[in-house]
C-alpha positions as CSV (number, residue, x, y, z in Angstrom):
1,M,-41.4,-8.6,7.4
2,K,-38.6,-11.3,8.1
3,R,-38.2,-11.0,4.2
4,F,-37.4,-7.5,4.4
5,G,-35.4,-7.6,7.2
6,S,-33.1,-10.2,5.6
7,L,-33.0,-8.3,2.3
8,S,-32.1,-4.9,4.0
9,F,-29.0,-6.8,6.0
10,S,-27.7,-8.4,2.9
11,I,-27.9,-5.1,1.0
12,V,-26.3,-3.2,4.1
13,S,-23.8,-5.7,4.2
14,L,-23.0,-5.1,0.6
15,V,-22.6,-1.6,1.1
16,V,-20.2,-1.8,3.7
17,A,-18.2,-4.5,1.6
18,S,-17.9,-2.3,-1.1
19,A,-16.5,0.6,1.6
20,G,-13.7,-1.8,2.7
21,A,-9.9,-1.9,1.7
22,Q,-9.4,-2.6,-2.0
23,A,-6.4,-3.2,-4.5
24,A,-5.2,-0.6,-7.0
25,T,-2.5,-0.6,-9.5
26,V,-0.4,2.1,-10.1
27,T,2.2,3.1,-12.9
28,L,4.4,6.2,-12.3
29,S,5.7,7.9,-15.6
30,G,7.7,10.3,-13.8
31,L,8.1,13.6,-11.7
32,D,6.4,16.8,-13.7
33,A,9.6,18.7,-15.6
34,G,11.8,16.7,-13.1
35,G,10.3,18.6,-10.2
36,S,12.3,21.3,-7.7
37,G,15.5,21.1,-5.8
38,A,14.9,20.7,-1.9
39,S,16.8,20.0,1.2
40,I,15.3,18.1,4.1
41,I,17.2,19.9,7.3
42,A,15.0,18.1,10.0
43,A,12.7,15.2,9.9
44,P,11.3,13.0,12.9
45,S,14.1,10.3,14.2
46,G,14.7,7.8,11.4
47,I,13.2,9.2,8.9
48,F,14.7,10.8,5.7
49,A,17.2,13.5,5.8
50,G,19.1,15.5,2.8
51,S,18.6,16.9,-0.5
52,T,15.8,15.4,-2.6
53,L,13.3,16.6,-5.7
54,V,9.9,17.4,-5.0
55,G,7.0,17.9,-7.2
56,A,4.0,16.4,-8.7
57,L,4.3,12.6,-9.7
58,L,2.8,11.8,-13.0
59,G,1.1,8.7,-13.8
60,T,-2.0,6.5,-14.1
61,L,-4.1,4.6,-11.4
62,S,-6.5,1.7,-12.3
63,A,-8.5,-1.1,-10.9
64,A,-9.6,1.7,-8.1
65,P,-13.3,2.4,-8.5
66,G,-14.1,5.0,-6.3
67,Y,-10.6,7.0,-6.3
68,S,-8.3,9.0,-8.8
69,F,-5.1,10.9,-9.1
70,L,-5.6,14.5,-8.8
71,S,-5.9,17.1,-11.3
72,N,-5.4,20.7,-12.1
73,S,-5.1,22.7,-15.5
74,A,-1.6,23.5,-14.3
75,V,-0.6,19.9,-14.8
76,S,-0.7,18.1,-18.2
77,L,-1.2,14.7,-16.4
78,P,-3.3,13.1,-13.6
79,F,-0.6,13.2,-10.9
80,T,0.0,12.3,-7.3
81,F,2.0,13.1,-4.3
82,C,4.4,11.3,-1.9
83,V,3.1,10.3,1.7
84,E,6.2,9.3,3.2
85,L,10.2,10.4,3.5
86,G,12.7,8.1,2.5
87,A,10.6,5.4,0.5
88,P,11.5,4.3,-3.0
89,V,9.6,5.7,-6.3
90,T,9.8,3.3,-9.4
91,F,8.9,4.4,-12.8
92,G,7.7,2.5,-15.9
93,S,6.2,-0.3,-13.8
94,A,2.6,-1.3,-12.9
95,L,2.9,-1.9,-9.2
96,A,0.0,-3.4,-6.9
97,Y,-1.1,-0.6,-3.9
98,S,-3.9,-1.0,-1.7
99,V,-6.4,1.9,-0.8
100,V,-6.2,2.6,2.9
101,N,-8.4,5.4,4.9
102,P,-5.6,7.5,7.1
103,A,-8.2,8.6,9.0
104,G,-8.9,5.2,10.6
105,A,-8.2,5.1,14.1
106,G,-4.6,5.1,13.6
107,A,-4.1,2.2,11.5
108,Y,-1.8,3.9,8.9
109,T,1.7,5.5,9.9
110,A,3.0,7.5,7.2
111,A,6.6,5.9,7.1
112,F,9.0,3.9,5.7
113,G,10.2,1.0,8.4
114,T,10.1,3.4,11.5
115,G,7.0,4.7,13.2
116,G,6.0,8.0,12.1
117,G,4.3,11.5,11.9
118,G,1.1,12.5,12.8
119,W,-0.4,9.8,11.1
120,G,-0.5,7.7,14.2
121,A,-2.1,8.5,17.3
122,G,-3.3,11.5,15.8
123,A,-4.4,10.1,12.6
124,V,-8.1,11.5,12.2
125,A,-6.6,15.2,12.9
126,T,-3.8,14.6,10.3
127,S,-6.1,13.5,7.8
128,A,-8.3,16.5,8.2
129,R,-5.1,18.7,7.8
130,I,-4.3,17.2,4.7
131,D,-8.0,17.5,3.4
132,K,-7.8,21.5,3.9
133,L,-4.1,21.7,2.6
134,L,-5.3,20.1,-0.7
135,A,-8.8,22.0,-0.9
136,Y,-6.7,25.4,-0.5
137,A,-3.7,24.6,-2.6
138,L,-4.7,22.8,-5.5
139,P,-7.1,25.3,-7.1
140,T,-4.1,28.2,-6.9
141,L,-1.5,25.7,-8.8
142,G,0.6,27.8,-11.1
143,T,-1.8,30.8,-10.7
144,N,1.2,33.1,-9.6
145,T,-1.3,35.3,-7.6
146,S,-0.3,35.4,-3.8
147,G,2.6,33.5,-1.4
148,G,5.8,35.1,-2.4
149,S,7.0,36.3,-6.0
150,A,5.4,34.9,-8.8
151,T,5.7,31.2,-9.0
152,T,5.8,29.0,-11.9
153,A,3.5,25.6,-11.5
154,I,6.3,23.3,-11.0
155,E,7.7,25.6,-8.2
156,D,4.2,25.2,-7.1
157,Q,4.1,21.2,-7.2
158,G,7.3,21.2,-5.0
159,A,5.9,23.9,-2.5
160,L,2.6,21.6,-2.1
161,Q,5.0,18.2,-1.6
162,L,6.9,20.0,1.1
163,A,3.6,21.2,2.6
164,I,2.1,17.7,2.6
165,W,5.2,16.4,4.3
166,N,5.2,19.1,7.2
167,A,1.4,18.5,7.7
168,I,2.2,14.7,8.5
169,Y,5.2,15.1,10.2
170,D,5.2,17.7,12.1
171,V,2.1,17.8,14.1
172,G,2.4,21.0,16.3
173,D,4.0,23.5,13.7
174,L,2.7,24.5,10.3
175,S,5.8,26.1,8.9
176,L,8.9,24.8,6.9
177,S,11.1,26.9,9.0
178,T,10.5,25.5,12.8
179,G,9.2,22.4,14.4
180,A,10.2,18.9,13.8
181,F,9.9,19.1,9.8
182,I,12.2,21.9,8.6
183,A,13.2,22.2,5.1
184,T,14.7,24.8,2.4
185,A,14.2,25.5,-1.0
186,G,15.7,27.5,-4.0
187,G,13.4,30.0,-5.8
188,N,9.7,30.6,-4.3
189,V,9.1,27.0,-3.3
190,A,9.7,27.4,0.5
191,A,7.6,30.7,0.6
192,R,4.6,29.0,-1.3
193,A,4.8,26.1,0.7
194,N,4.4,28.3,4.2
195,F,1.7,30.2,2.4
196,F,-0.1,26.7,1.6
197,L,0.6,25.9,5.2
198,A,-1.0,29.0,6.5
199,G,-4.3,28.5,4.4
200,I,-5.5,25.2,6.3
201,A,-6.6,27.3,9.4
202,G,-9.3,29.2,7.3
203,T,-10.0,26.0,5.0
204,T,-13.3,23.8,5.1
205,A,-12.4,20.9,3.3
206,T,-15.3,19.1,1.3
207,T,-13.5,16.3,-0.5
208,H,-11.6,13.5,1.5
209,Y,-8.3,12.1,0.6
210,S,-6.9,8.5,1.4
211,V,-3.9,6.9,0.7
212,L,-2.5,4.3,-1.7
213,K,-0.2,2.0,0.6
214,S,2.7,-0.3,-0.7
215,D,5.0,-2.0,1.7
216,S,8.1,-1.6,-0.8
217,Q,7.1,1.4,-2.7
218,Q,6.2,5.2,-1.9
219,D,2.6,5.4,-0.3
220,L,0.7,8.2,-2.4
221,L,-2.2,10.4,-2.1
222,V,-5.9,9.6,-4.0
223,V,-9.2,11.7,-3.9
224,E,-12.2,9.9,-3.2
225,V,-14.5,10.0,-6.1
226,P,-17.9,8.4,-4.9
227,E,-19.5,6.1,-7.6
228,P,-23.2,6.6,-8.5
229,A,-23.8,2.8,-7.8
230,T,-22.4,3.4,-4.4
231,F,-25.1,6.0,-3.8
232,G,-27.9,3.6,-5.2
233,L,-26.7,0.8,-2.9
234,A,-26.8,3.3,0.0
235,A,-30.3,4.3,-1.0
236,L,-31.1,1.0,-1.5
237,A,-30.3,0.0,2.1
238,L,-32.3,2.6,3.4
239,F,-35.1,1.6,2.1
240,G,-34.6,-1.7,3.1
241,L,-33.9,-0.5,6.5
242,A,-37.1,1.5,6.3
243,L,-39.5,-1.4,5.8
244,T,-38.2,-3.4,8.5
245,R,-39.3,-0.4,10.8
246,R,-42.9,-0.5,9.1
247,P,-45.7,-2.2,11.7
248,A,-47.1,-5.3,10.2
249,R,-50.4,-5.2,9.0
250,A,-53.1,-7.3,10.6
251,V,-54.8,-9.9,8.5
């Protein structure tokens, strides 16, 4: 039985190792259709405030098995959204990132050069808000069915970016008009962002989102996509553990 115990320990170690932090390569090609204009009126101290473009960042993600950029029929290419306020974005270059779990016991803070937002001491709760927000908003991008007047896909993308920042930086308030994060935007963008934020409370998330982290670039959102190989390793580990629990037969 020692042999089985050793085998199961090795398998479990392999599964744990496969779930650890990993590198990724990102090449961003642009902001979809130029994005929408917005003004960040208020944000936590030391974090960006001013005029900016908001929307979905188009690009490719490679060398990151188990993760992918987001997708929706209203957006022509795989896309992602910014996590931080104020960090730079570089287009046209392949850049190295690392994948981190933002709910990892406060290990991740959504900030560039300063302490920041809800992804600190409240990391688990903030991560859950992001999961629910995306579960609610992504299927409706460009559907023009609710949340103010008819919206375009580009307006919806800008609205979702603002909603993401609000969910991160304004822990106690899910609105663009009050609290620690306040923003305005043209067209239907602000109304649609508030509509997305209001949907968090009644949504159950089944998909988890992680963060692509860079020390010099904008951190980005990615969706976790479990691979068949990962399931196979987990099943093999459970089988090995079961063997260790079986009593040895008398000989």
